[in-house]
One Martini backbone bead per residue (centre of mass of N, CA, C, O) as a GRO file, in nm:
protein
  260
    1MET     BB    1   8.149   7.035  -3.777
    2TYR     BB    2   7.815   7.068  -3.799
    3ALA     BB    3   7.656   7.359  -3.647
    4MET     BB    4   7.351   7.458  -3.461
    5ASP     BB    5   7.092   7.593  -3.331
    6PRO     BB    6   6.836   7.451  -3.186
    7ALA     BB    7   6.488   7.440  -3.183
    8PHE     BB    8   6.533   7.266  -2.925
    9PRO     BB    9   6.566   7.171  -2.626
   10GLU     BB   10   6.744   7.011  -2.416
   11GLY     BB   11   6.598   6.684  -2.441
   12ALA     BB   12   6.392   6.717  -2.651
   13PRO     BB   13   6.160   6.618  -2.852
   14CYS     BB   14   6.248   6.628  -3.220
   15TRP     BB   15   6.220   6.326  -3.325
   16ALA     BB   16   6.101   6.055  -3.553
   17ASP     BB   17   6.115   5.689  -3.618
   18ALA     BB   18   6.047   5.415  -3.839
   19ARG     BB   19   6.125   5.086  -3.841
   20LEU     BB   20   6.070   4.879  -4.142
   21PRO     BB   21   6.052   4.600  -4.334
   22ASP     BB   22   5.809   4.767  -4.503
   23VAL     BB   23   5.791   5.080  -4.626
   24GLU     BB   24   5.548   5.076  -4.821
   25ALA     BB   25   5.346   4.964  -4.612
   26GLY     BB   26   5.393   5.198  -4.406
   27LYS     BB   27   5.288   5.425  -4.588
   28ARG     BB   28   4.999   5.309  -4.609
   29PHE     BB   29   4.924   5.295  -4.307
   30TYR     BB   30   4.990   5.603  -4.228
   31GLY     BB   31   4.845   5.741  -4.455
   32ASP     BB   32   4.558   5.635  -4.381
   33LEU     BB   33   4.554   5.701  -4.072
   34PHE     BB   34   4.698   6.027  -4.085
   35GLY     BB   35   4.752   6.151  -4.380
   36TRP     BB   36   5.017   6.102  -4.493
   37THR     BB   37   5.308   6.209  -4.654
   38PHE     BB   38   5.580   6.159  -4.901
   39ASP     BB   39   5.882   6.130  -5.001
   40GLU     BB   40   6.112   5.981  -5.205
   41GLY     BB   41   6.373   5.944  -5.069
   42ALA     BB   42   6.655   5.810  -5.004
   43GLY     BB   43   6.932   5.650  -5.048
   44ALA     BB   44   7.161   5.417  -4.952
   45GLU     BB   45   7.346   5.639  -4.817
   46ARG     BB   46   7.064   5.703  -4.619
   47GLY     BB   47   6.878   5.439  -4.568
   48TYR     BB   48   6.601   5.511  -4.702
   49TYR     BB   49   6.508   5.776  -4.602
   50THR     BB   50   6.161   5.882  -4.512
   51ALA     BB   51   5.956   6.144  -4.515
   52ALA     BB   52   5.685   6.277  -4.312
   53TYR     BB   53   5.360   6.439  -4.366
   54SER     BB   54   5.158   6.708  -4.219
   55GLN     BB   55   5.051   6.957  -4.388
   56ASP     BB   56   5.355   6.989  -4.506
   57ARG     BB   57   5.477   6.874  -4.231
   58ALA     BB   58   5.727   6.750  -4.048
   59VAL     BB   59   5.687   6.436  -3.833
   60ALA     BB   60   5.860   6.196  -3.976
   61ALA     BB   61   6.001   5.867  -4.030
   62VAL     BB   62   6.118   5.609  -4.266
   63ALA     BB   63   6.278   5.277  -4.246
   64PRO     BB   64   6.469   5.012  -4.269
   65GLY     BB   65   6.376   4.751  -4.036
   66GLU     BB   66   6.300   4.686  -3.719
   67ALA     BB   67   6.016   4.707  -3.560
   68ALA     BB   68   6.019   5.063  -3.464
   69TRP     BB   69   6.004   5.327  -3.251
   70THR     BB   70   6.184   5.648  -3.237
   71VAL     BB   71   6.323   5.888  -3.021
   72HIS     BB   72   6.458   6.215  -3.044
   73LEU     BB   73   6.702   6.412  -2.876
   74ALA     BB   74   6.808   6.717  -2.812
   75VAL     BB   75   7.136   6.841  -2.900
   76ARG     BB   76   7.455   7.012  -2.915
   77ASP     BB   77   7.629   6.741  -2.843
   78THR     BB   78   7.660   6.416  -2.928
   79TYR     BB   79   7.932   6.323  -2.817
   80ALA     BB   80   7.915   6.433  -2.528
   81THR     BB   81   7.644   6.299  -2.451
   82ALA     BB   82   7.725   6.012  -2.495
   83GLU     BB   83   7.940   6.009  -2.292
   84ARG     BB   84   7.773   6.083  -2.052
   85ALA     BB   85   7.583   5.836  -2.074
   86VAL     BB   86   7.796   5.620  -2.019
   87THR     BB   87   7.887   5.716  -1.745
   88ALA     BB   88   7.576   5.677  -1.630
   89GLY     BB   89   7.485   5.378  -1.784
   90GLY     BB   90   7.485   5.370  -2.074
   91LEU     BB   91   7.442   5.279  -2.442
   92ILE     BB   92   7.594   5.249  -2.742
   93THR     BB   93   7.446   5.132  -3.074
   94ALA     BB   94   7.506   5.406  -3.252
   95GLY     BB   95   7.757   5.573  -3.308
   96PRO     BB   96   7.843   5.858  -3.388
   97VAL     BB   97   7.704   6.054  -3.672
   98SER     BB   98   7.748   6.247  -3.965
   99ASP     BB   99   7.500   6.383  -4.197
  100GLY     BB  100   7.658   6.597  -4.285
  101ALA     BB  101   7.442   6.887  -4.259
  102VAL     BB  102   7.188   6.765  -4.111
  103ALA     BB  103   7.308   6.557  -3.875
  104THR     BB  104   7.395   6.446  -3.541
  105VAL     BB  105   7.397   6.102  -3.448
  106ALA     BB  106   7.245   5.867  -3.206
  107ARG     BB  107   7.226   5.541  -3.033
  108LEU     BB  108   7.059   5.430  -2.735
  109THR     BB  109   7.065   5.314  -2.397
  110GLY     BB  110   6.946   5.289  -2.099
  111PRO     BB  111   6.979   5.132  -1.794
  112GLU     BB  112   6.682   4.991  -1.858
  113GLY     BB  113   6.674   4.951  -2.208
  114ALA     BB  114   6.594   5.202  -2.352
  115ALA     BB  115   6.542   5.342  -2.663
  116PHE     BB  116   6.735   5.617  -2.820
  117GLY     BB  117   6.798   5.939  -2.953
  118LEU     BB  118   7.038   6.169  -3.100
  119TRP     BB  119   7.004   6.534  -3.199
  120GLN     BB  120   7.203   6.726  -3.398
  121ALA     BB  121   7.145   7.007  -3.553
  122GLY     BB  122   7.116   7.120  -3.875
  123SER     BB  123   6.916   7.143  -4.138
  124HIS     BB  124   6.773   6.950  -3.944
  125GLN     BB  125   6.555   7.036  -3.675
  126GLY     BB  126   6.276   6.868  -3.711
  127PHE     BB  127   5.995   6.938  -3.621
  128GLU     BB  128   5.704   7.111  -3.779
  129ARG     BB  129   5.493   6.930  -3.609
  130THR     BB  130   5.289   6.950  -3.312
  131GLY     BB  131   5.008   6.885  -3.125
  132ALA     BB  132   4.854   6.715  -3.358
  133PRO     BB  133   4.707   6.561  -3.576
  134GLY     BB  134   4.948   6.328  -3.672
  135ALA     BB  135   5.126   6.422  -3.428
  136LEU     BB  136   5.343   6.460  -3.185
  137CYS     BB  137   5.250   6.486  -2.818
  138ARG     BB  138   5.397   6.227  -2.667
  139VAL     BB  139   5.635   6.088  -2.415
  140ASP     BB  140   5.689   5.763  -2.264
  141LEU     BB  141   5.869   5.616  -2.008
  142HIS     BB  142   5.888   5.271  -1.955
  143THR     BB  143   5.972   5.157  -1.624
  144PRO     BB  144   6.090   4.934  -1.353
  145THR     BB  145   6.341   5.165  -1.281
  146PRO     BB  146   6.350   5.467  -1.144
  147PRO     BB  147   6.622   5.472  -0.990
  148LEU     BB  148   6.768   5.471  -1.270
  149SER     BB  149   6.620   5.680  -1.465
  150ASP     BB  150   6.605   5.947  -1.323
  151PRO     BB  151   6.917   6.022  -1.291
  152PHE     BB  152   7.002   5.980  -1.585
  153TYR     BB  153   6.820   6.193  -1.739
  154GLU     BB  154   6.865   6.438  -1.546
  155ASN     BB  155   7.176   6.447  -1.584
  156VAL     BB  156   7.216   6.438  -1.895
  157PHE     BB  157   6.966   6.670  -1.962
  158GLY     BB  158   6.857   6.857  -1.718
  159TYR     BB  159   6.595   6.802  -1.596
  160ASP     BB  160   6.288   6.887  -1.473
  161GLY     BB  161   6.128   6.723  -1.198
  162TYR     BB  162   5.783   6.588  -1.137
  163ASP     BB  163   5.543   6.444  -0.940
  164GLU     BB  164   5.261   6.230  -1.010
  165TYR     BB  165   5.054   6.093  -0.814
  166ASP     BB  166   4.989   5.845  -0.632
  167GLY     BB  167   5.254   5.663  -0.536
  168TYR     BB  168   5.534   5.514  -0.388
  169ASP     BB  169   5.824   5.410  -0.341
  170THR     BB  170   6.079   5.349  -0.111
  171GLU     BB  171   6.248   5.603  -0.269
  172GLY     BB  172   6.026   5.819  -0.383
  173HIS     BB  173   5.893   5.721  -0.651
  174GLY     BB  174   5.680   5.802  -0.878
  175ALA     BB  175   5.458   5.686  -1.110
  176VAL     BB  176   5.474   5.985  -1.222
  177ARG     BB  177   5.723   6.174  -1.423
  178HIS     BB  178   5.797   6.493  -1.512
  179TRP     BB  179   5.972   6.639  -1.798
  180ARG     BB  180   6.160   6.945  -1.821
  181PRO     BB  181   6.315   7.121  -2.027
  182ARG     BB  182   6.578   7.330  -2.068
  183GLY     BB  183   6.547   7.623  -2.215
  184PRO     BB  184   6.536   7.728  -2.533
  185GLY     BB  185   6.254   7.688  -2.758
  186ALA     BB  186   6.043   7.490  -2.892
  187PRO     BB  187   5.777   7.328  -2.864
  188ALA     BB  188   5.724   7.018  -2.712
  189PRO     BB  189   5.671   6.718  -2.636
  190THR     BB  190   5.572   6.548  -2.399
  191LEU     BB  191   5.762   6.431  -2.090
  192ALA     BB  192   5.770   6.096  -1.933
  193ARG     BB  193   5.765   5.891  -1.649
  194VAL     BB  194   5.674   5.535  -1.612
  195ALA     BB  195   5.576   5.309  -1.399
  196SER     BB  196   5.667   4.966  -1.517
  197ASP     BB  197   5.623   4.589  -1.494
  198THR     BB  198   5.445   4.487  -1.776
  199THR     BB  199   5.681   4.599  -1.961
  200PRO     BB  200   5.911   4.682  -2.153
  201PRO     BB  201   6.139   4.893  -2.191
  202ARG     BB  202   6.011   5.216  -2.319
  203PHE     BB  203   5.936   5.433  -2.567
  204LEU     BB  204   5.622   5.600  -2.600
  205LEU     BB  205   5.451   5.710  -2.884
  206HIS     BB  206   5.228   5.993  -2.926
  207PHE     BB  207   4.955   6.059  -3.123
  208GLY     BB  208   4.726   6.265  -3.260
  209ALA     BB  209   4.363   6.243  -3.179
  210THR     BB  210   4.021   6.323  -3.209
  211ASP     BB  211   3.957   5.993  -3.242
  212PRO     BB  212   4.068   5.705  -3.097
  213ASP     BB  213   3.849   5.500  -3.161
  214ALA     BB  214   3.848   5.536  -3.474
  215CYS     BB  215   4.156   5.496  -3.506
  216CYS     BB  216   4.154   5.197  -3.407
  217ALA     BB  217   3.961   5.084  -3.627
  218GLU     BB  218   4.138   5.163  -3.867
  219ALA     BB  219   4.394   5.000  -3.784
  220VAL     BB  220   4.256   4.730  -3.795
  221ARG     BB  221   4.172   4.749  -4.102
  222LEU     BB  222   4.499   4.778  -4.180
  223GLY     BB  223   4.637   4.539  -3.969
  224GLY     BB  224   4.621   4.607  -3.691
  225HIS     BB  225   4.637   4.656  -3.322
  226VAL     BB  226   4.513   4.644  -2.998
  227ARG     BB  227   4.666   4.677  -2.683
  228VAL     BB  228   4.517   4.948  -2.571
  229ALA     BB  229   4.235   5.069  -2.503
  230PRO     BB  230   4.043   5.318  -2.494
  231HIS     BB  231   4.107   5.577  -2.241
  232ASP     BB  232   4.074   5.769  -1.955
  233THR     BB  233   4.265   6.049  -1.853
  234PRO     BB  234   4.413   6.332  -1.735
  235TYR     BB  235   4.537   6.343  -2.060
  236GLY     BB  236   4.322   6.198  -2.188
  237ARG     BB  237   4.258   6.002  -2.452
  238ARG     BB  238   4.382   5.662  -2.477
  239ALA     BB  239   4.615   5.454  -2.676
  240VAL     BB  240   4.744   5.129  -2.799
  241LEU     BB  241   4.938   5.030  -3.078
  242VAL     BB  242   4.987   4.800  -3.371
  243ASP     BB  243   5.120   4.756  -3.646
  244ASP     BB  244   5.145   4.556  -3.940
  245GLN     BB  245   5.468   4.506  -3.827
  246GLY     BB  246   5.502   4.574  -3.488
  247ALA     BB  247   5.478   4.876  -3.423
  248GLU     BB  248   5.462   5.082  -3.142
  249PHE     BB  249   5.183   5.305  -3.048
  250GLY     BB  250   5.024   5.608  -2.968
  251LEU     BB  251   4.724   5.776  -2.844
  252CYS     BB  252   4.597   6.122  -2.828
  253THR     BB  253   4.445   6.371  -2.708
  254LEU     BB  254   4.379   6.726  -2.716
  255LEU     BB  255   4.397   6.977  -2.459
  256GLU     BB  256   4.516   7.172  -2.665
  257PRO     BB  257   4.599   7.356  -2.900
  258ALA     BB  258   4.721   7.317  -3.185
  259GLY     BB  259   4.999   7.319  -3.340
  260ALA     BB  260   5.190   7.427  -3.610
   0.00000   0.00000   0.00000
């Protein structure tokens, strides 16, 4: 098996992809919205996987499938982490599989039902640009069951967690819990758990926007719609959108200087 030291700490968001029924339409939508460019894409042997770039840096990928964004978490051993996740109450939905020397990947769901991926870096280390306009800047796990989610992710990935905001449930779980991956590696998008019983459990990926209001208006013009209107939060102005094929994603302003 091909393996090398990952660019990102264990458990850090290191890559993202959108499965879309119409990849060419997705390229037009995100190309116009974020200014992304795209490579020629892989063939059938790699599922027509097409990388997206912002300022010539890899920021995401698109491929055929049911409309959804997926975050991939960096691991040093996909097989061992997948086994650990199953023991802790998760479910493997695809893989693990090694894509030649590129990466060893798997797709799972946590005990609350949210889908995510594992990414053991080979030649593809993950994001080349984060925390900037048109690049991933934060990921929030929305779950109605923090007592299930908190121990699962913290035990499987070794996160250091701390609660923020007033308001705790009967077992002492905060409304928002921040997760900090341990170990060395490149700066990664912020990762947090959000207690929510108003939406299905899912990881919500937020991309940087200098003006979320204008970005929302442009997304609507391109055929998407706004699920949560732009609003101010302690973490900047944020919004939630759905693209023209049904994949949900978020926007957030950048509170710190953009990453490389």
